[in-house]
Each structure stands twice: as C-alpha cells, then as structure tokens.
C-alpha positions in Angstrom: -12.8 9.2 -4.4 -11.5 5.9 -5.8 -9.6 4.8 -8.9 -10.0 1.2 -9.9 -7.1 -0.9 -11.1 -7.3 -3.8 -13.6 -5.4 -6.9 -12.2 -7.3 -9.7 -13.9 -10.6 -11.4 -14.0 -12.2 -11.9 -10.6 -9.9 -9.4 -8.9 -11.0 -6.1 -7.4 -8.3 -3.4 -6.8 -8.3 0.3 -6.3 -6.6 3.3 -4.7 -8.5 6.0 -2.9 -7.6 9.7 -2.8 -8.5 12.4 -0.3 -11.8 13.5 -1.7 -15.4 12.7 -0.7 -15.0 12.0 3.1 -16.1 13.5 6.4 -12.8 14.6 8.0 -12.0 18.2 8.8 -8.6 19.8 8.1 -5.8 18.8 8.2 -7.2 15.4 7.5 -9.7 16.6 4.9 -11.5 14.7 3.8 -11.4 10.9 3.1 -8.8 10.0 5.8 -8.7 6.3 6.3 -5.9 6.2 8.8 -6.9 5.4 12.4 -3.7 6.4 14.1 -3.0 9.9 12.8 -5.1 11.9 15.3 -8.4 12.1 13.4 -11.6 11.4 15.2 -12.2 7.6 15.4 -15.9 7.9 14.5 -15.0 10.1 11.5 -12.4 7.5 10.3 -15.1 4.8 10.7 -17.5 6.8 8.5 -14.8 7.4 5.9 -14.1 3.7 5.7 -17.8 3.1 5.2 -17.9 5.6 2.4 -14.9 4.1 0.7 -16.4 0.6 1.1 -19.6 1.8 -0.6 -17.7 3.4 -3.5 -15.8 0.1 -3.9 -18.9 -2.1 -3.5 -17.2 -4.0 -0.6 -18.2 -4.7 3.0 -16.2 -2.4 5.4 -16.7 -5.1 8.0 -14.9 -7.5 5.7 -11.7 -5.4 5.4 -8.4 -6.3 6.9 -6.3 -3.3 8.1 -2.7 -3.8 9.1 -0.8 -2.2 12.0 2.1 -1.2 9.7 5.5 -1.3 11.4 7.9 -0.8 8.5 9.1 -4.4 8.5 9.0 -7.4 6.2 6.6 -9.8 8.0 3.7 -11.2 6.0 0.5 -12.5 7.5 -2.0 -14.9 5.9 -5.6 -13.8 6.8 -8.9 -15.4 6.4 -11.2 -12.9 8.1 -11.2 -9.3 9.5 -8.9 -8.6 12.3 -10.2 -9.2 15.9 -11.2 -6.0 17.7 -11.9 -4.7 21.1 -14.8 -2.3 21.6 -13.9 1.1 20.1 -10.4 0.0 19.2 -9.3 -2.4 16.4 -6.3 -4.6 16.9 -4.9 -5.2 13.4 -1.9 -7.4 12.8 1.5 -5.8 13.3 2.8 -6.6 9.8 3.4 -4.8 6.5 2.0 -7.4 4.1 -1.1 -9.6 4.0 -2.3 -12.4 1.8 -5.6 -14.1 1.4 -7.4 -16.7 -0.7 -10.8 -15.8 0.9 -13.4 -14.4 -1.5 -14.9 -11.0 -0.6 -12.3 -10.3 2.0 -10.6 -6.9 1.2 -7.0 -6.3 2.1 -6.1 -2.6 2.8 -2.8 -0.8 2.9 -2.5 2.8 4.3 0.1 5.3 2.9 1.0 8.9 2.7 4.3 8.7 0.8 5.3 5.1 1.1 4.3 2.8 -1.7 1.2 0.7 -1.6 1.7 -2.5 -3.5 -1.2 -4.7 -4.7 -0.5 -8.2 -6.2 -2.8 -10.8 -7.7 -2.7 -14.2 -9.3 -6.1 -14.4 -11.0 -5.7 -18.1 -11.8 -4.8 -19.4 -8.3 -7.1 -16.7 -6.8 -4.5 -15.4 -4.4 -4.2 -11.7 -3.6 -1.8 -9.7 -1.4 -1.1 -6.1 -0.3 2.1 -4.6 1.0 3.2 -1.3 2.6 6.7 -0.6 1.3 8.4 2.6 2.4 12.2 3.1 2.7 12.7 0.6 5.6 10.3 -2.0 4.2 11.8 -1.8 0.7 15.3 -2.3 2.2 14.0 -5.2 4.3 12.4 -6.8 1.3 8.7 -6.8 2.2 7.5 -7.1 -1.4 9.7 -10.1 -2.2 8.5 -11.6 1.0 4.9 -11.1 -0.1 5.6 -12.8 -3.4 7.1 -15.7 -1.6 4.1 -16.0 0.7 1.7 -15.8 -2.2 3.5 -18.6 -4.0 3.3 -20.8 -0.8 -0.5 -20.4 -1.3 -0.5 -21.6 -4.9 0.4 -18.5 -6.8 3.1 -18.6 -9.6 5.4 -15.6 -10.3 4.8 -15.8 -14.0 1.1 -15.3 -13.4 1.4 -12.5 -10.8 0.2 -9.0 -11.7 1.5 -6.2 -9.5 0.5 -2.6 -9.2 2.7 -0.1 -7.3 0.6 2.7 -6.2 1.2 6.5 -5.8 4.3 7.3 -3.7 6.9 10.0 -3.2 9.1 10.0 -6.4 12.8 10.0 -6.7 12.9 13.6 -7.8 11.3 14.6 -4.5 12.4 12.1 -1.9 15.5 13.7 -0.4 17.5 11.7 2.2 21.0 12.0 3.8 23.8 10.6 1.7 24.5 7.8 4.2 20.9 6.7 4.2 20.8 6.6 0.4 23.9 4.5 0.4 22.6 2.1 3.0 19.4 1.4 1.0 21.2 1.3 -2.3 23.6 -1.3 -0.9 20.7 -3.8 -0.8 18.4 -2.3 -3.5 20.7 -0.5 -6.0 17.8 0.6 -8.2 16.5 2.8 -5.4 19.5 5.1 -5.7 18.4 8.5 -6.9 19.3 12.2 -7.1 16.5 14.7 -6.5 15.5 17.5 -8.8 17.5 19.8 -6.5 20.6 17.7 -7.0 20.6 16.3 -3.5 20.8 12.6 -2.5 17.4 10.8 -3.0 15.6 7.5 -3.1 13.3 6.1 -5.8 11.3 3.6 -3.9 9.1 2.6 -6.8 12.2 1.8 -9.0 13.5 -0.3 -6.2 10.3 -2.2 -5.7 10.0 -2.7 -9.5 13.5 -4.3 -9.6 12.6 -6.5 -6.6 9.5 -7.8 -8.3 11.3 -8.6 -11.5 14.1 -10.4 -9.6 11.3 -12.5 -8.0 10.0 -13.5 -11.4 7.1 -11.1 -11.7 7.0 -9.8 -15.3 3.7 -7.9 -15.1 4.6 -4.8 -13.0 2.6 -1.6 -13.3 3.2 1.7 -11.7 0.9 4.6 -10.8 2.9 7.6 -12.0 1.6 10.0 -9.4 4.0 11.5 -6.8 2.3 12.0 -3.4 4.4 15.2 -2.7 3.4 16.7 -6.0 -0.3 15.6 -6.1 -2.6 17.7 -3.9 -5.4 15.2 -4.3 -3.3 12.7 -2.3 -2.0 12.8 1.3 1.7 13.4 1.8 3.4 13.3 5.2 6.6 14.8 3.8 4.6 17.7 2.3 2.2 18.3 5.1 3.4 16.7 8.3 0.1 16.2 10.2 -2.2 14.7 7.6 -4.4 11.7 6.7 -3.8 8.5 4.9 -5.2 7.1 1.6 -5.4 3.4 0.9 -4.9 0.7 -1.6 -7.4 -2.1 -1.6 -7.4 -5.5 -3.2 -9.9 -8.4 -3.0 -11.2 -11.5 -4.7 -14.6 -11.0 -6.2 -17.0 -13.8 -5.1 
C-alpha cells in the first residue's frame, strides 16, 4: 500500500500505490484522487486507510487543487472545506513548518516531488508534470522553502514514480518548447519518436537550485501495473506522495 522514503531524521515521507483500498474498477483500489469520478465516500475511506498505514491523521493532511502551474502556498493547517466538498488551494506546490501536518501530492504520470530540510524542519511537496516542469514549479518550491529557513545544501529531494522518457511520447513541437526552457527533459522514446524525460528535467532544475541530494524512484507509471497511469488507462485513479514533519 505504501512505500516509505528516508529524507532525514524527523521527516516522514512515502508514496502510495494502488493496492489495499476500497475503490471498484477502473479506480481499483486505493484511489486517493477526489476529482476523477470515483465515489467521494470511497475516496474518503481510501484516504483514511492510507493515513492509518502511514501513521498520520487524515484530518491533518493538506490536499492541493493541482492546476499545472508554478504557484507555491505556505500552509499551517488542513484546507478549509464546505460540507461534502473540500476546497484545497489551487496550487501545485505546498510548504509547511508545522509538525504533524502532512502534505500530499496526487499523480498518475506526472512527477510527485518531496523535499525536506531536516535541520530547519521545513518540508514541501510539488506536482510537476510537463507544464509544471516547464513553468519551474520545483525551483519555485525550493525558493519558498529557503524563505522559511531552509538551505539548498541541506535539502534532500525525492522525485517519485512518473512516466519515463522511453514512454512519454509528445509531438516534436511540444518537445522543443519544453526543451527550450529545460534542455535536460529532451528525450527520444523507445519507439524512436519525440519524447520528454520529466524526471531528468526536474533533477537538473534541483541541481541548478543548489540541491545536491536528489534521489529518484526508478518506476515508470506506464510500465508499472501497481501504479495508476492516465496515459496507459485513461479513466483511472491517483496515487500520492506524502511528506510531513514528525512531532
């Protein structure tokens, strides 16, 4: 259900997969995405199950309304909600210094990026797909974390499962547009067609921002049946990356 990630003392971090939840096909089974057509009550139950597996409070988790941009929000508590409908912030990266407040990022081919400074006790999460990578959401997250006391040389970053450059086929013009701002994302797929390597692009962005400790989950979402992939399945669920400061 979850795979924990080591990002330093006092930091909790993990990525979920699609096993161990309550959703029926095509969302089977641990779908955590609330805007993909799954039953809201089932998604709520899945988030409770994930929280239990992570030993975090589902009611102390911040979910973003991801819009494929580069805006970052500093958060100190869960998003406000109306009855039966949450209203998370419309951003693609969040930062906190609040203990026991989990930050969550939803994906199904885009890259979930988790970053921590264990000394300053600042953590952040970003959703970085093709548009967000080109817009620089991860460098914006690093900058926002440094404004809260983090230092690039202490930051530890984990780029989670995402579609790989061998699989992520795009039109030639789109590849050229992204590569014009993030050259390292330029790729050619296994089939010899134009592609993008989002994780390579994000890795380069982090290094240019001064982050030396960059780790990458090697799994490709399109090639890994245990993970959700929009490009593989179309109508499907979302898995999540979580990061939090342990009390």
